C-alpha positions as a printed NumPy array, in Angstrom:
array([[ 43.181,  28.179,  86.437],
       [ 45.434,  25.63 ,  84.739],
       [ 44.798,  21.898,  85.123],
       [ 47.597,  19.535,  85.874],
       [ 48.41 ,  16.801,  83.372],
       [ 47.017,  14.163,  85.727],
       [ 43.732,  16.047,  86.016],
       [ 43.423,  16.308,  82.221],
       [ 44.019,  12.602,  81.688],
       [ 41.465,  11.8  ,  84.334],
       [ 38.876,  13.992,  82.58 ],
       [ 39.481,  12.233,  79.249],
       [ 38.931,   8.794,  80.82 ],
       [ 35.616,   9.92 ,  82.302],
       [ 34.318,  11.344,  78.934],
       [ 31.567,   9.305,  77.16 ],
       [ 32.567,   7.22 ,  74.096],
       [ 32.943,   9.09 ,  70.781],
       [ 29.978,   7.437,  69.113],
       [ 27.734,   8.868,  71.82 ],
       [ 28.917,  12.396,  71.073],
       [ 28.812,  12.449,  67.26 ],
       [ 25.37 ,  12.667,  65.646],
       [ 24.224,   9.405,  64.107],
       [ 24.829,   8.989,  60.329],
       [ 21.889,   8.134,  58.105],
       [ 21.786,   4.51 ,  56.992],
       [ 23.363,   3.822,  53.596],
       [ 20.857,   2.6  ,  51.002],
       [ 21.508,   1.504,  47.411],
       [ 21.145,   4.326,  44.885],
       [ 18.884,   3.624,  41.929],
       [ 19.868,   5.675,  38.888],
       [ 16.972,   7.28 ,  37.096],
       [ 16.827,   9.421,  33.983],
       [ 14.562,  12.408,  33.806],
       [ 13.754,  14.677,  30.908],
       [ 13.134,  18.366,  31.172],
       [  9.886,  19.598,  29.658],
       [ 10.001,  22.583,  27.377],
       [  7.99 ,  25.459,  28.668],
       [  5.435,  27.211,  26.577],
       [  5.197,  24.493,  23.841],
       [  2.472,  21.851,  23.808],
       [  3.654,  18.294,  23.414],
       [  2.972,  16.709,  20.028],
       [  2.83 ,  13.042,  19.212],
       [  4.933,  11.566,  16.462],
       [  2.869,  10.093,  13.62 ],
       [  2.338,   6.399,  14.076],
       [  3.958,   4.615,  11.166],
       [  3.347,   1.054,  12.275],
       [  1.031,  -0.386,  14.91 ],
       [  2.453,  -1.477,  18.24 ],
       [  2.824,  -5.222,  18.764],
       [ -0.17 ,  -5.381,  21.1  ],
       [ -2.551,  -3.925,  18.494],
       [ -4.15 ,  -6.453,  16.153],
       [ -3.997,  -4.161,  13.126],
       [ -1.516,  -4.485,  10.267],
       [ -1.419,  -1.251,   8.297],
       [  1.196,  -2.663,   5.923],
       [ -1.308,  -5.25 ,   4.694],
       [ -3.676,  -2.535,   3.478],
       [ -0.89 ,  -0.369,   2.069],
       [  0.467,  -3.32 ,   0.084],
       [ -2.991,  -4.101,  -1.266],
       [ -3.382,  -0.522,  -2.493],
       [  0.058,  -0.524,  -4.127],
       [ -0.661,  -3.829,  -5.862],
       [ -3.75 ,  -2.254,  -7.4  ],
       [ -1.687,   0.647,  -8.728],
       [  0.909,  -1.766, -10.132],
       [ -1.796,  -3.709, -11.971],
       [ -3.184,  -0.469, -13.386],
       [  0.22 ,   0.573, -14.709],
       [  0.612,  -2.806, -16.377],
       [ -2.895,  -2.697, -17.874],
       [ -2.664,   0.864, -19.13 ],
       [  0.802,   0.112, -20.473],
       [ -0.657,  -2.725, -22.551],
       [ -2.767,  -0.233, -24.521],
       [ -0.871,  -0.141, -27.782],
       [ -1.284,   2.478, -30.434],
       [ -1.905,   0.791, -33.8  ],
       [  0.658,  -1.962, -33.197],
       [ -0.078,  -5.686, -33.001],
       [  1.312,  -7.038, -29.728],
       [ -0.052, -10.011, -27.714],
       [ -0.307,  -7.898, -24.531],
       [ -3.08 ,  -5.926, -26.234],
       [ -5.443,  -8.757, -25.232],
       [ -4.168,  -9.187, -21.653],
       [ -7.28 ,  -7.524, -20.226],
       [ -9.712,  -9.83 , -22.039],
       [-11.69 , -12.083, -19.67 ],
       [-13.78 , -15.005, -20.957],
       [-16.86 , -16.467, -19.27 ],
       [-16.231, -20.208, -19.127],
       [-17.895, -22.973, -17.077],
       [-19.663, -20.661, -14.611],
       [-16.472, -18.723, -14.026],
       [-14.399, -16.004, -15.634],
       [-10.892, -16.787, -16.853],
       [ -8.172, -14.83 , -18.594],
       [ -7.953, -15.296, -22.345],
       [ -4.432, -16.678, -21.921],
       [ -5.875, -19.638, -19.966],
       [ -7.788, -21.009, -22.943],
       [ -6.027, -19.526, -25.969],
       [ -2.661, -18.493, -27.366],
       [ -2.085, -15.079, -28.931],
       [  0.489, -14.736, -31.709],
       [  1.601, -11.9  , -33.962],
       [  1.079, -12.525, -37.686],
       [  2.357,  -9.143, -38.829],
       [  2.574,  -5.541, -37.642],
       [ -1.18 ,  -5.094, -38.004],
       [ -2.626,  -8.534, -37.221],
       [ -2.982, -10.833, -34.203],
       [ -3.912, -14.505, -34.386],
       [ -5.795, -16.083, -31.458],
       [ -5.509, -19.881, -31.338],
       [ -8.26 , -21.264, -29.08 ],
       [ -7.656, -24.561, -27.257],
       [-11.162, -25.89 , -27.886],
       [-13.286, -25.285, -30.984],
       [-16.399, -24.995, -28.809],
       [-14.871, -22.013, -27.023],
       [-14.277, -19.976, -30.171],
       [-17.687, -18.193, -30.079],
       [-17.308, -17.074, -26.445],
       [-13.713, -15.958, -27.052],
       [-14.912, -13.935, -30.056],
       [-17.62 , -12.327, -27.899],
       [-15.205, -11.571, -25.049],
       [-12.789,  -9.768, -27.366],
       [-15.59 ,  -7.703, -28.926],
       [-16.939,  -6.734, -25.473],
       [-13.548,  -5.767, -24.036],
       [-13.831,  -2.131, -25.227],
       [-10.65 ,  -2.483, -27.269],
       [-12.238,  -1.514, -30.572],
       [-11.339,  -4.919, -32.055],
       [-13.439,  -7.073, -34.369],
       [-12.248, -10.698, -34.581],
       [-12.621, -12.648, -37.82 ],
       [-12.82 , -16.424, -37.945],
       [ -9.733, -17.758, -39.721],
       [-10.397, -21.481, -39.297],
       [-12.041, -23.848, -36.795],
       [ -9.951, -22.788, -33.796],
       [ -8.234, -19.584, -34.908],
       [ -9.467, -15.984, -34.828],
       [ -7.783, -13.326, -36.926],
       [ -7.758,  -9.863, -35.325],
       [ -6.887,  -6.854, -37.476],
       [ -5.539,  -3.917, -35.478],
       [ -7.452,  -0.77 , -36.509],
       [ -5.628,   2.207, -37.904],
       [ -5.168,   4.987, -35.39 ],
       [ -8.157,   7.101, -36.363],
       [ -9.651,   9.671, -34.028],
       [-12.497,   7.271, -33.283],
       [ -9.995,   4.59 , -32.268],
       [ -8.099,   7.109, -30.144],
       [-11.348,   7.931, -28.351],
       [-11.848,   4.219, -27.691],
       [ -8.364,   3.926, -26.2  ],
       [ -8.863,   7.032, -24.062],
       [-12.112,   5.585, -22.747],
       [-10.419,   2.289, -21.977],
       [ -7.615,   4.002, -20.046],
       [-10.116,   6.089, -18.049],
       [-12.122,   2.982, -17.15 ],
       [ -9.01 ,   1.182, -15.934],
       [ -8.099,   4.222, -13.817],
       [-11.531,   4.424, -12.209],
       [-11.491,   0.698, -11.509],
       [ -8.186,   1.139,  -9.674],
       [ -9.453,   4.154,  -7.711],
       [-12.446,   2.113,  -6.581],
       [-10.097,  -0.665,  -5.475],
       [ -8.053,   1.782,  -3.381],
       [-11.22 ,   3.23 ,  -1.832],
       [-12.466,  -0.257,  -0.976],
       [ -9.195,  -1.143,   0.752],
       [ -9.356,   2.131,   2.715],
       [-12.93 ,   1.352,   3.789],
       [-11.88 ,  -2.151,   4.917],
       [ -9.026,  -0.681,   6.949],
       [-11.3  ,   1.857,   8.629],
       [-13.849,  -0.846,   9.418],
       [-11.184,  -2.928,  11.137],
       [ -9.985,   0.087,  13.114],
       [-13.487,   0.604,  14.48 ],
       [-13.31 ,  -2.855,  16.026],
       [-10.326,  -1.854,  18.185],
       [-12.397,  -0.801,  21.191],
       [ -9.574,  -1.025,  23.737],
       [ -7.063,   1.009,  21.723],
       [ -6.542,   4.682,  22.699],
       [ -8.36 ,   7.101,  20.422],
       [ -5.188,   9.026,  19.556],
       [ -3.581,   5.796,  18.335],
       [ -6.6  ,   5.056,  16.142],
       [ -6.517,   8.584,  14.725],
       [ -2.823,   8.193,  13.952],
       [ -3.476,   4.978,  12.048],
       [ -6.358,   6.577,  10.153],
       [ -4.064,   9.407,   9.075],
       [ -1.476,   6.93 ,   7.838],
       [ -4.12 ,   5.074,   5.828],
       [ -5.212,   8.343,   4.23 ],
       [ -1.609,   9.239,   3.385],
       [ -1.19 ,   5.936,   1.52 ],
       [ -4.582,   6.414,  -0.174],
       [ -3.678,   9.907,  -1.399],
       [ -0.321,   8.683,  -2.678],
       [ -1.891,   5.824,  -4.642],
       [ -4.573,   8.088,  -6.103],
       [ -1.868,  10.49 ,  -7.244],
       [  0.065,   7.663,  -8.907],
       [ -3.061,   6.566, -10.781],
       [ -3.706,  10.119, -11.997],
       [ -0.079,  10.479, -13.081],
       [ -0.047,   7.204, -15.068],
       [ -3.405,   7.988, -16.662],
       [ -2.289,  11.474, -17.697],
       [  0.879,  10.071, -19.291],
       [ -1.105,   7.511, -21.309],
       [ -3.669,  10.108, -22.407],
       [ -0.902,  12.376, -23.713],
       [  0.683,   9.426, -25.52 ],
       [ -2.602,   8.562, -27.229],
       [ -3.379,  12.147, -28.189],
       [  0.096,  12.677, -29.685],
       [ -0.024,   9.461, -31.743]])
């Protein structure tokens, strides 16, 4: 039953090579590392709000937002120039004069100085322009009535703060506010019109941009209402 040593060695020499006995190994291929993310079960996926357009979309939301904010800034400056019974040159900042088939700011053709606490002096660059400057100031809804001082100078008494004058100032502030609201609405309409031209952009991207435009619009409208309310309270308390 037992094999001699010579017999065993002879059997080993006759055995097939080792690589014929072992099963072949799979070829080694380079491993590419990938990163996967597990999906949460039971919760629908939600998209983050689009704050800025992607580089391949020809739509600049910041341009429209900046335009709206500039309108609000102008309104704050204009409503801040409404002075209560005090003579300050900025009181006439909103006056626009029709000149040579165009409309120019009063400051372009005249200089406004303070004579005393209750009087402004408007020095017009050209004597021929005095009548149209006078008319522009009267039509500016400021409750002011210029008086001709000499050939090129208009004297403007600042009315006492009567209830009638307060009503005039309140009306002026409300008109400035509505003008600014209309500006914001116009910018929003322009933005929406441009979005409609983006035919190749996914609808969810367009909706995201529309929401962002509305957010900016609502914010600007709120700022206008806040500034107007503050000025109205200031006028009523004066």
